[in-house]
C-alpha positions in Angstrom: 0.3 0.1 -0.1 1.6 3.3 -0.6 2.0 6.3 1.5 1.5 9.2 -1.1 -0.6 12.1 0.8 -1.4 14.5 -1.7 -3.8 17.4 -1.5 -6.4 15.4 -3.5 -6.8 12.0 -1.6 -7.8 11.0 1.8 -5.3 9.2 4.0 -5.2 5.4 3.8 -3.3 5.3 7.3 -5.1 3.4 10.1 -3.0 5.0 12.7 -5.0 7.9 12.5 -7.7 6.3 14.1 -7.8 3.5 16.4 -5.8 0.8 14.8 -2.5 0.0 12.4 -3.4 0.4 9.1 -0.2 -1.6 7.4 -1.6 -4.0 4.3 -2.1 -7.9 5.3 -3.9 -9.2 2.3 -1.4 -10.3 -0.8 -4.1 -10.8 -3.7 -3.3 -14.1 -5.2 -5.3 -15.1 -8.6 -7.1 -11.5 -8.0 -5.9 -8.4 -9.8 -3.6 -10.2 -11.8 -5.4 -12.8 -13.6 -5.4 -13.2 -17.1 -9.2 -14.5 -17.9 -12.3 -15.5 -15.9 -14.8 -18.5 -16.6 -18.0 -18.9 -15.6 -19.0 -21.3 -13.1 -20.1 -24.2 -15.0 -17.5 -26.7 -16.7 -14.3 -24.9 -18.3 -14.5 -27.6 -21.1 -18.3 -26.8 -22.5 -18.1 -22.8 -21.6 -16.7 -20.4 -23.6 -13.8 -18.5 -21.2 -15.2 -15.3 -20.2 -12.9 -12.3 -21.0 -11.0 -9.8 -18.1 -10.5 -6.2 -18.3 -8.1 -4.5 -15.3 -8.2 -1.1 -14.1 -6.4 0.8 -11.8 -5.6 4.2 -9.9 -4.7 6.0 -7.5 -6.8 7.3 -4.5 -7.7 7.8 -0.9 -3.5 8.0 -0.4 -3.2 4.2 -1.8 -4.5 2.7 -5.1 -7.3 0.7 -6.4 -7.1 -2.3 -8.6 -10.4 -3.4 -10.3 -10.4 -6.7 -12.0 -14.3 -7.6 -13.8 -15.1 -10.7 -16.3 -17.7 -10.9 -19.0 -18.5 -12.8 -22.2 -16.3 -10.5 -24.1 -13.9 -7.7 -23.6 -15.4 -5.5 -25.9 -18.5 -5.5 -24.0 -16.3 -3.9 -20.9 -16.0 -0.4 -22.3 -12.9 0.4 -19.7 -12.1 3.8 -20.5 -15.8 4.9 -19.4 -15.3 2.5 -16.0 -12.5 3.9 -15.5 -13.4 7.5 -15.7 -16.9 7.0 -13.7 -14.7 5.3 -11.2 -12.8 8.1 -11.2 -15.3 10.2 -10.5 -16.9 8.0 -7.4 -13.7 8.2 -6.0 -13.3 11.6 -6.3 -16.6 12.4 -5.0 -16.2 10.4 -1.9 -12.9 12.1 -1.2 -14.6 15.2 -1.1 -16.9 14.4 1.2 -15.0 12.2 3.6 -11.1 13.3 3.2 -9.4 15.1 6.3 -6.2 15.8 3.8 -8.7 18.2 1.5 -9.2 21.3 3.4 -12.5 21.8 1.5 -14.1 18.2 2.0 -16.9 18.3 4.1 -14.6 16.2 7.0 -12.6 19.0 6.9 -15.4 21.9 7.1 -16.8 20.1 9.9 -13.5 19.3 11.7 -12.6 23.0 11.3 -15.9 24.4 12.7 -16.1 25.4 16.6 -19.9 25.9 17.0 -21.4 23.2 18.7 -24.4 23.2 16.0 -25.9 21.0 13.5 -23.3 21.0 10.3 -24.9 20.5 7.0 -23.3 17.6 5.3 -24.3 14.2 2.7 -26.2 11.6 3.8 -23.3 9.4 2.4 -21.0 10.9 5.2 -23.7 10.6 7.6 -24.0 7.0 6.7 -20.1 6.3 7.1 -19.8 8.3 10.6 -22.9 6.9 12.1 -21.6 3.4 11.2 -18.5 4.3 13.1 -20.7 5.3 15.7 -22.5 2.5 16.3 -19.4 -0.1 16.4 -17.9 2.3 18.9 -20.9 2.1 21.5 -20.9 -1.4 20.7 -17.4 -2.1 21.5 -17.6 0.1 24.6 -15.1 2.7 22.6 -12.3 0.4 21.1 -13.4 2.1 17.4 -13.2 5.4 18.1 -12.9 7.7 15.2 -12.2 10.8 17.1 -8.7 9.1 18.2 -6.5 11.4 16.0 -5.2 13.6 19.0 -3.7 10.4 20.7 -2.3 8.8 17.4 -0.5 12.3 16.8 0.8 12.5 20.2 2.5 9.4 19.8 4.1 10.2 17.1 2.0 8.0 14.3 0.6 10.6 12.5 1.2 12.5 9.5 4.2 14.1 10.6 5.6 11.5 12.7 8.8 13.3 13.7 10.8 11.4 16.4 9.2 9.2 18.3 9.4 9.5 22.3 7.2 8.6 24.6 5.0 11.0 25.3 4.1 12.4 29.2 1.4 11.2 31.0 0.1 14.6 31.4 0.2 15.6 27.6 -1.4 12.0 27.1 -4.6 12.9 29.8 -4.6 16.7 28.5 -5.2 14.7 24.5 -8.0 12.0 26.0 -10.2 15.5 26.9 -10.8 16.0 23.1 -11.0 12.3 22.0 -14.8 10.3 22.5 -17.0 9.3 20.0 -19.8 10.5 22.4 -18.7 13.8 21.6 -20.1 13.1 18.1 -23.9 13.3 17.0 -25.6 12.5 13.5 -28.9 13.2 12.0 -30.6 11.6 9.2 -33.2 14.1 7.6 -31.6 16.4 7.1 -28.3 14.8 7.5 -25.8 16.7 9.3 -23.5 16.4 12.2 -22.8 17.7 15.5 -20.1 18.6 18.2 -20.6 18.3 21.6 -17.3 20.0 22.3 -15.5 22.8 19.5 -12.2 20.6 19.2 -13.0 17.3 18.6 -11.5 16.0 15.3 -13.3 13.1 12.7 -10.7 10.9 10.6 -12.3 8.2 8.8 -9.3 6.4 7.5 -10.5 3.0 9.0 -14.0 2.9 7.9 -13.7 5.1 4.6 -12.2 2.5 1.9 -14.3 -0.1 2.8 -17.0 2.4 1.8 -15.4 3.0 -0.9 -14.9 -0.6 -2.3 -18.6 -0.9 -1.2 -19.7 1.9 -3.6 -17.5 0.9 -6.4 -18.9 -2.4 -6.6 -22.6 -1.5 -6.3 -21.8 0.7 -9.5 -20.3 -2.3 -11.5 -23.7 -4.3 -10.7 -25.4 -1.3 -12.1 -23.4 -1.6 -15.4 -24.9 -5.7 -14.7 -21.1 -6.9 -14.7 -21.7 -10.4 -11.9 -17.5 -11.4 -11.7 -15.5 -8.7 -10.0 -13.1 -8.2 -7.5 -12.6 -4.6 -5.7 -9.8 -3.8 -4.0 -8.5 -0.6 -1.9 -5.5 -0.5 -0.2 -6.2 -4.0 1.0 -9.7 -4.1 1.7 -11.5 -5.8 -0.8 -15.4 -7.3 -2.2 -15.7 -10.4 -4.7 -18.5 -11.2 -6.6 -18.9 -14.2 -9.0 -16.1 -16.5 -9.9 -12.2 -16.1 -10.6 -10.3 -17.8 -14.0 -11.1 -21.5 -13.0 -14.8 -20.7 -12.1 -14.1 -20.8 -8.6 -14.6 -17.8 -5.8 -11.6 -15.3 -6.1 -8.7 -16.7 -4.1 -7.1 -14.0 -1.5 -3.8 -14.6 0.6 -3.7 -12.9 3.5 0.0 -11.9 4.7 1.9 -13.8 7.1 2.6 -11.2 9.9 6.4 -10.3 9.8 8.3 -7.3 8.9 11.6 -8.2 7.2 9.5 -10.1 4.2 6.1 -10.8 2.3 5.1 -14.4 2.4 1.7 -15.9 2.6 0.3 -17.0 5.8 -3.3 -18.9 4.5 -5.2 -18.4 1.4 -8.7 -18.7 1.3 -11.7 -18.2 -1.2 -13.8 -15.0 -1.2 -17.3 -16.0 -2.1 -19.4 -13.2 -2.8 -18.2 -11.9 0.6 -15.4 -8.9 1.4 -12.6 -8.7 3.3 -10.3 -6.1 5.5 -7.5 -6.8 7.5 -5.3 -4.9 10.0 -2.2 -5.6 11.6 0.3 -4.0 13.6 3.6 -5.6 13.0 5.6 -2.8 10.6 4.6 0.2 12.3 6.2 0.7 15.8 9.2 2.2 17.9 11.1 0.8 20.5 12.6 2.7 23.6 15.1 0.8 25.9 14.0 -2.4 24.5 10.1 -1.8 24.6 8.4 -1.9 21.4 5.6 0.6 21.2 3.0 -0.6 18.9 0.8 2.2 16.4 -2.3 0.5 17.6 -4.1 2.9 20.3 -6.2 2.1 22.6 -8.6 5.5 22.5 -9.6 3.9 25.7 -6.7 4.0 27.5 -4.3 6.4 25.4 -1.5 4.2 25.3 -0.5 1.6 22.3 -2.0 -1.7 23.1 0.5 -4.5 24.9 -1.5 -7.7 23.4 -0.1 -10.7 21.4 -2.2 -10.2 18.4 -0.2 -9.5 15.1 -2.9 -9.2 12.5 -6.5 -9.5 12.6 -9.2 -10.4 9.3 -12.9 -10.4 9.1 -14.8 -11.6 6.2 -18.4 -10.3 5.8 -21.5 -9.2 3.5 -20.2 -5.0 3.9 -17.0 -4.1 3.3 -17.2 -1.0 5.2 -18.0 -2.7 8.3 -15.5 -5.1 7.4 -12.9 -2.6 7.3 -13.7 -1.0 10.8 -14.3 -4.2 12.6 -10.7 -5.1 11.8 -9.5 -1.8 13.2 -11.9 -2.7 16.1 -10.4 -6.0 17.1 -6.9 -5.0 16.7 -7.6 -2.7 19.7 -9.3 -5.5 21.6 -6.8 -8.2 21.0 -6.5 -12.0 20.7 -8.8 -12.8 24.0 -11.0 -10.2 24.4 -11.4 -9.9 20.4 -12.2 -13.1 19.8 -14.2 -13.6 22.8 -16.3 -10.5 21.0 -16.4 -11.8 18.1 -18.0 -15.3 19.5 -20.6 -13.1 21.0 -21.5 -10.9 18.0 -21.4 -14.3 15.6 -18.4 -12.0 13.5 -16.1 -13.9 10.9 -12.5 -13.1 12.0 -9.0 -14.7 11.4 -6.5 -13.9 14.5 -3.0 -14.3 13.9 -1.1 -14.0 17.2 2.6 -13.7 18.3 4.0 -16.6 20.1 7.6 -17.4 22.0 8.1 -20.4 18.9 6.3 -18.3 15.9 2.7 -17.5 15.5 -0.7 -19.5 16.4 -3.5 -19.1 14.4 -7.4 -18.3 16.0 -10.5 -18.7 14.1 -13.6 -17.6 15.2 -16.6 -20.3 14.9 -18.2 -17.9 12.3 -15.1 -17.8 10.1 -15.3 -21.7 10.6 -18.7 -21.7 9.7 -17.9 -19.8 6.2 -14.6 -21.5 5.7 -15.0 -24.8 7.0 -12.2 -26.6 9.8 -9.1 -25.0 9.3 -5.4 -26.7 10.4 -4.5 -24.0 12.5 -0.9 -23.1 13.1 
């Protein structure tokens, strides 16, 4: 995933919100496939043709693979133009790096009164607030001041341990309960003037859903959409099977696939904390900041992957689980019937843990 940050992109850095951001999905047989087939017997069915479309967005990039009866049926130039316009619109609504975006204007406002915004922005913020309540604040879109204080924001500077007094001061402007939503007419409201919203842990997933909805509106049934590692798959791949995606082993010095899973008409998102951290006197400080304490998490969860129908929810849930950790997160998934795959650091390497809902979707998996 790119670290590119320009004036017309939205940051994709999950450390700006609750959790670590780094890409932990390695695409297999997805954005590099050369042809697709229908789910029927390949020997009796004409192979579908593939078109790939990609471009920059949200501080990272998007990749789309579409399959149809013929390449001529896929107007890739028109699709790219439409997708670029769609993503530009989402950026203009939800970016913290575009000073004129709806979200930036709301963040700059100090009045504790209703601020008119678009319905999509309210939809995303409302979804994030609901998860914040469900997780008792483990997911919090207002955590930016703490992330910046720990030097994991856009200007990292020299990474040092903040004074406790500064952490407590920053916590005063953090709290999802300081944000209110109104659906009709769509608007947001602050209860304290300096609260700051950052949607980088949920907006990419929303954008993936919107691109997928656009493709379906154009009657495409076989596609894979990926933005910065968050993805949505529909239909089949070149073997007439569900798209296969690999989840990366959480190591910082190489890129190795830990496991491959078929993504059968599902969305997927992964969060991890094994690349972005700093050490002081032999102690490692993760960029996964717990908004409930103001400090980096100390658990052993290296990465977590969530699958479900909605990529926006998967995106936010993966971030949330990185805060909850391997035990609290697993129990929370079990109670909430969330499909999640945990990779946990041990003294001898890594262990894997699957929620019951994950096993229900993918069957029994040989744990390592």
